[in-house]
Structures are given as structure tokens and as C-alpha cells.
N, C-alpha and C positions, 0 to 999 in steps of 0.2 A: 413453609406451608403457605404463607401469604402470596409468595411469588407464583407458586403452583396454581393457587386459586385464581389469581389475576390472569395468568396465561390461559387457563381452561376457560375462563369467562370470555376472554377476547377472541380466542380461536373459534372457528366454526364448530358447531355441535357435531360430535361423532355419531354417525349412523351405521357405520360398518367398521370392521377391523381394518387398521391401516398397516401397510408394509413400510419398512425403512426406505427412505428415499426422499426425492424432492431436490432441494438445493444441495450444493456441496456441504454447506455448514450444517444443514439438518441431517444429512447423511452421516457426518462425523459424530453428531450428537446421538443419533440412533446407534452407531457403532459403539460409542462409549457406554450407552445404556446396556447393550448386550454383554459387555465386559462386566459391568456392575451386576447384572443378573447372574452371570456365572459365579462371581464372587459370593453373591447371596446364597446360591446353592451350596457352595463350598463351606460357608459359615454354618449353614443348617447341618451339614454332614459333620463338621467339626464339633458342633455343640452336642452331638450325641456321645462324644468321647472326652471332651474337654470343657472346662468352664470358659465361657466367653462373657465379655462385658454385656450387661443387660441391654444397653442401648445400641450395640453394634448392629444387630439385625434390623431393628426398625429404621436406623439411620440409612443403612445401605438400601433398604426398600424404598424409602422416601427419595433418596438420591436418584434412584432409577426412575421414579415417577417424575421428578423434576426434569431429568434429561428428556423424557418423552414429551412433556409439556413444552420444554424449550425448543425441541425439534419442530413441533407443530407450530409454535408461534413464529419461528424463523421462516418457515415456509409461508405461513399466512401473511406476514408483514412484507415478504418479498413477492407476493402474488402467485406463489406456487401452490398448486392443489396437492393435498396429501395423496399418496398412492394407496387406493383402496383395494383390499383383497376381494377377489371374485372367485367363488368356487367354480371349479371346472364344469360342474353340472349346470350352474346358472349361465355360464358363458355358452355352453352347448345349447341350452334351451333358447337363449336369445338369438343365436345364429340360425337355429333350426326354423324359427318363426319367420325369419327374413326371406 
């Protein structure tokens, strides 16, 4: 939790949804985060049928958040800008005005 907070504080403030990417290291961290999110969904499904340890889901959720923050801080420290999501409608409006 402390490391996540420190990374979030150091990285530029988020103003848009970001896409996986940037440096190679950040891309690997984003890929790991997607695997963890998939595991989280499977744990939620499993919990409907089986007992799971009470801390399993919160741990996996926070691990995913850590990997997201770590990917952002890697990009920031290496001078790489996060890849921001742009809605196609926004891109079209911008191009149309030009």
C-alpha cells in the first residue's frame, strides 16, 4: 500500500484513461497486470461455488493496482509518456477542425 501511494504521488496525475505501453519494462508490468485481473475474475467466479480465503481477492486486487502504479512509475522515471486513450469521436472532432 505504501509503495502504491508513493508511486501514485510521484507519477504525473492521471487525466485520461491510459493504455498499456510505453517502455518495454512498463509493457511487461501492464501484461502482468492483465493476467492478475484475469485471475481476479476467476477467483470471483470460484467464490460463488467454493470457499476461498478471505484475503485472496483483496490481495489480488491490490497486486493489480501495484503493477499499474509500477508500470506508470517506470515510464515516468525513464521519461516515457503514458499512452492515453483517445475516443475515436474525439480524434475525429480534432481532425475535422484542422
